[in-house]
C-alpha positions in Angstrom: -7.7 -0.4 4.1 -4.9 -2.0 2.1 -2.2 0.4 1.1 0.0 0.2 -2.0 2.8 2.4 -3.2 3.0 2.6 -7.0 6.1 4.0 -8.8 5.6 5.8 -12.1 8.0 5.1 -14.9 6.6 8.1 -17.0 5.1 11.5 -16.3 1.7 10.0 -15.6 -0.5 6.9 -15.9 -4.1 6.8 -17.0 -6.4 5.9 -14.1 -7.9 2.8 -15.7 -4.4 1.4 -16.3 -3.3 2.2 -12.8 -6.3 0.2 -11.5 -5.3 -2.7 -13.7 -1.6 -2.6 -12.7 -2.5 -2.4 -9.0 -4.5 -5.6 -9.4 -7.9 -4.2 -8.8 -9.2 -5.4 -12.1 -8.2 -7.7 -15.0 -8.0 -5.1 -17.8 -8.1 -1.4 -18.6 -11.7 -1.9 -19.8 -12.6 -3.3 -16.4 -10.9 -0.3 -14.8 -13.1 2.0 -16.8 -16.1 0.2 -15.4 -15.0 0.8 -11.9 -14.6 4.5 -12.6 -18.0 4.6 -14.4 -19.7 3.0 -11.3 -18.4 5.7 -9.1 -16.1 3.5 -7.1 -12.9 5.5 -7.5 -11.6 8.7 -5.9 -8.5 10.7 -6.5 -7.1 12.9 -3.8 -10.3 12.4 -1.8 -12.7 13.5 -4.6 -14.8 11.2 -6.7 -13.3 10.7 -10.2 -15.5 10.2 -13.3 -12.8 10.5 -16.0 -11.8 7.0 -16.9 -8.5 8.0 -18.4 -7.6 10.8 -15.9 -3.9 11.4 -15.8 -2.6 10.3 -12.4 0.7 11.9 -11.5 3.3 11.5 -8.7 2.0 12.7 -5.3 -1.7 11.7 -6.0 -3.6 9.1 -4.0 -6.2 6.9 -5.6 -8.8 4.9 -3.5 -10.9 2.1 -4.9 -12.5 -1.0 -3.4 -10.7 -0.7 0.0 -7.3 -0.1 -1.6 -5.3 3.1 -1.2 -2.7 3.6 -4.0 -0.1 6.3 -3.4 1.7 7.2 -6.6 5.4 8.1 -6.5 7.9 9.3 -9.1 10.7 7.0 -10.1 13.9 7.7 -8.4 16.4 9.6 -10.6 20.1 9.6 -10.5 
C-alpha cells in the first residue's frame, strides 16, 4: 500500500477534496464518486459522506493509498 502524509492548512478538509489533492482523482466531483462507490474508508470504517470533514490525526484509505492527515506546524 502506498502511504502519503497530508498536511492541513486549515481545521479540516472535505473528503472529496482530499482525494483530489492526494492525486487519487482529477476533481472533487470524481472524489465524490469514489466515496459513493464505497471505495473510501476513514479510520478503518467505510465512509459514505462525500464531504466528510477530515481532521488532523485521521487516516483515509482509498484505492491502495493510505493518507495520514497532519496539522500544519505552528510557531
